[in-house]
N, C-alpha and C positions, 0 to 999 in steps of 0.2 A: 663555046668550050668553057670559058670562065664562069658563065652562069651555071652550067651543069656541075662544075667542080664545087661551087659554093653551096649548091643544093645538096650534093652528096656529103659535103662536110657537115652541114646542119643535121642531116638525117643520121650520120654516124655518131655525132655528139648526142643526139636524143636517144639513140639505141644504147650507147654506152651508159648514159645516166639511168636508163631503165634497167639494164643488166646489173648495175651497181646497187640499185634499190632492191632488186629481187634477191641479190646475194646478201644484202643486209638483213632482209626479212628472214631468209633461210637461216642465217647465223643467229638471229635474235630469237626466233620462235622455234627453230629446229634444234637438233642435238649436235649439229656440226660445231657450234661455238664451244661446246664443252671439251672438244678434243684438244684445245689449246691450254686447258687448265691442268694442274698437277694434283694427283690424287694419292691416297694410300689405301690399301685393301684391308677389309675386315670381313671375316666369315661368321655368319650367324646361323645357328642350328635351331630350326623351328619344328614343332610337332606337326604343324599343319600350316602351309603357306599357299593355300588355294587362292587363285586369282592374282598372285604376285607375278609380274612379268618382267622381262629384261627391259631396262630403261625406266622402271618405276622410280618415283621420287623417294628420297630419304629426307624426312622433316625433323627438325629440332625446334620445339616451341613454335611450330608453324612456319619456320624458315627452311628453305631447301639447302641441304648441306652435302648432297651427293646424289648418286643414282645406283640402282641395282645393276651390277655388271653382267649378270646372267640369270637364267631361269633356275628354279629350285632343282637341286640334284639329290637323289636318294642316297641316304647314308648306308654304309656297308652293314651296320647293325640292323638296319631296317626299322628304326624307331624315330623317323623324322626325315627332314630334308635339310641340306646345307644351301644357304643363299649367299653368294658373294656380293659384297657391297664395296663401292668406291666412294670414299669420303674426301672432301676437299682438304688439301694439305694444311690450310690455315685454321681448320676447325679441329679443336681438341675435345675428345669425348671423355669425360671422367670415368674412372673405373666404378663398377657397380651400376652403371646405367642400364636401363631395360630397353630391349628392342622388341616392338610389337607390330603386328600387321594390322593396319587400320584401313578404313574405307571412308571416302568422302560422302557416302550416302549408302542407301540400301543397294543400289545398283551402280554406284560410282566406281571410279578407278581405285585400285589398291595402292597402298604406299607403306613404307616402313617408318614408324614413329619412334623417336628416341626420347626416352624419359630419364632425365638426369636425377641423381639422388639429391636430397636437400643438404644445404650447407656448402661451404667452400670446398672445391676439389683439391685433393693433395696429389693424386696420381691419375694418369691418363692412359687410355688404351694405346698400346704400341702398334706398329705396322704389322700386318698379317696376323692379327689377333683372332682367336676363335672364341666366341661367346655363345651362351645359350639364350635363345629368344623367349619372350613371354608368350604364354598361350593366348592366341587371339580370341576376341569375343565376337561372335557373329549371330546369325539368325538361329543357329542351333542352340546356343546358350540362352537366347531370349525365349525360344520355344520351350526349352527345358525348365527355365525359371517360371514361364507362364503356366506350364503343366503343374509344377509344384504349388504355385499360388492357387490354381483352380482346385487342387486337392484340399488345400487348407481351407478354402472357402466352403467347399462341400462339407468338411468336418464341422466348421463353425455353424453352417446352416442346420446341420443335423442336431448339434447341441442346442441351438435356439429352438428347434421344433420340439425336442425332448423337454426343454424347460417349459414351453408353453403348454405342452401336454400335461405335465405334472401340475402346472398351475391351474389348468382347467379342471383336472380330476380331483385335486386335493385342496388347493387353496380356495377355489371358486365352487366348491360343492354346495348343494342346498343347505346342508347343516352348517357349514362354515359361514355362508352368507347370512343365515338366520342368526347365528351367534354374533356376527359382526353388526347386524342391524340392532340387536338387543343392546350390545355394548354402546353403540352410538346413541340410542334412546336414553340409556342410563347416564351417559355423559351429558346429554342435553338437560336432563332433569337436574343433575348436580350443578350444572352451570347456572340454570335459572334460580335454584335455591341459593346458591352463592351470591347471585346478583341481588336477590331480595334481602338477604342477610346484610349485604354491604350497604343497601339503602337504609335499613334500620340502624345499623351501626353509625352511619353518617348522622342520623337524627340524634342519637345518644351522644355522640361526640359534640355536636353543636350545643345541645343542652348543657353538657358538662363544661363546655367553654364559657357559656353564659353564666353558669353558677360560679365558676372559678373567678370570672370577672367581677360578679357582684360581691363575692366573699372578699376579694382583694380590695374592692372599694370600701366595704364595711370595715375591714381591718385598717385601711388608711384613715377612715373617719375616727375609729376608736383610738388609733394612735395619736391623732390630732387632739381628741378630747382629753386623753391622758396627759398630753403635753400641756394643754391649757389648765387642767386641774393642778398639775405640778406647779405651774406658774402662780396660780391662785393661792395654793398652800404656801408657796414660798413667800408671796407678798404678805399673806396673813401672818406667817411666822415672823417676818421682818417687822410687821406693824406691831405685833405683840412684844417683840424684843425692844423696839423703839419706845413703846408705851411703858414698858417696865423699867428699862435701863436708860432711856433717853432723857433729854432736857426740854422737850416740847411741852405744849399745853396739856396734851393728854397725859403725859407722865406727871406733870404737876398736879393735875386733877386727881390722879390715882394716889399720888404720894401725900399731897398736902390736903388735910381735912378742911382747913379754913377756906381754901380756894374752892373746894368741892361744895361747901355750904353756900359760898357766895354765888357760885354758878347756879345752884338750885334756886336761890332767891331771885336771881336775874330771870331765870326761866319762868318762875311763878309770877313775878311782876309783869312780864310781857304777856303772859296768858290772861292776867286779870285786867290790866289797863291798856294794853296795846302799846304801840311805839309812840304815838302822838301824845297820849295822856299818861305817859309813864311816870310812876312815882314809886318810891321805895316803901311799900306797905308791908312787905314780907319781913323787913328788918324790925319794924315796930311790933309786929305780932310776936316776934321772938321765934326761937327755933321750935320747930314742931316736935312734939314728944315722939320718941321712937316707939314703934309698935311693940307691945308686950311679947315677950318670947313665949313660945308654946312649951308647956311642960309635957314631958313624956309620961304617959300613963304608966302606973306601976304594973 
């Protein structure tokens, strides 16, 4: 009896733990846990809410902030549907926010995406507010945009074809090609002539440079010669000035006639007798008579 009671107790504890784990999974991954949270209601009017079901998520920047309380209900005006939303009470949605129906993929579950306006919020949506939802973008929009793009591509291709056609018929006609070839030939001839002229001009410039260098050298030499001549003339002028106004031997010879006569006698004795046998024979001979002056004929 005691052994059977212990076994039954162990089995009961194991079953209780299993039931608790199952209940936890149901509350965690199911919708039962949301029943204990506090919500406030918001109604959104959409033009089209296809695929949006009861219990679909409401996302704000990727975070779940509530769920769809019921399926879309047709408005009395017949211009869309009204979708009731249940938002967590602690989540405040700024006024001016957009509600759009989104999809997690081409074939994924639908959800309501909330896009808040930029800048800090000043006012928030009150409870039981009714707002207009944004038009959802889906495959129809992509198909329509793709059709417009294809039409634009067709127009662009037609314009390109027309441009090539005019190019082939007008710009690339035989007459135009002949004129283009002639223009290119003339351009080549002009380029060759310019190259030859440039070579000749280079030779002329080189010769002109050499001539200018030679002329510069001659001018420098002439300037040096003029400088030397100026120095010589200056020295000669100074010598004549010293000879005329100075007190040296040359001035004495020029001014004093006796000294000039003695100097002539000295030179005559040296020529006659030399330095070793020098004697004053010119003094004994007396002064040489001065040559007779020539008379001018009448």
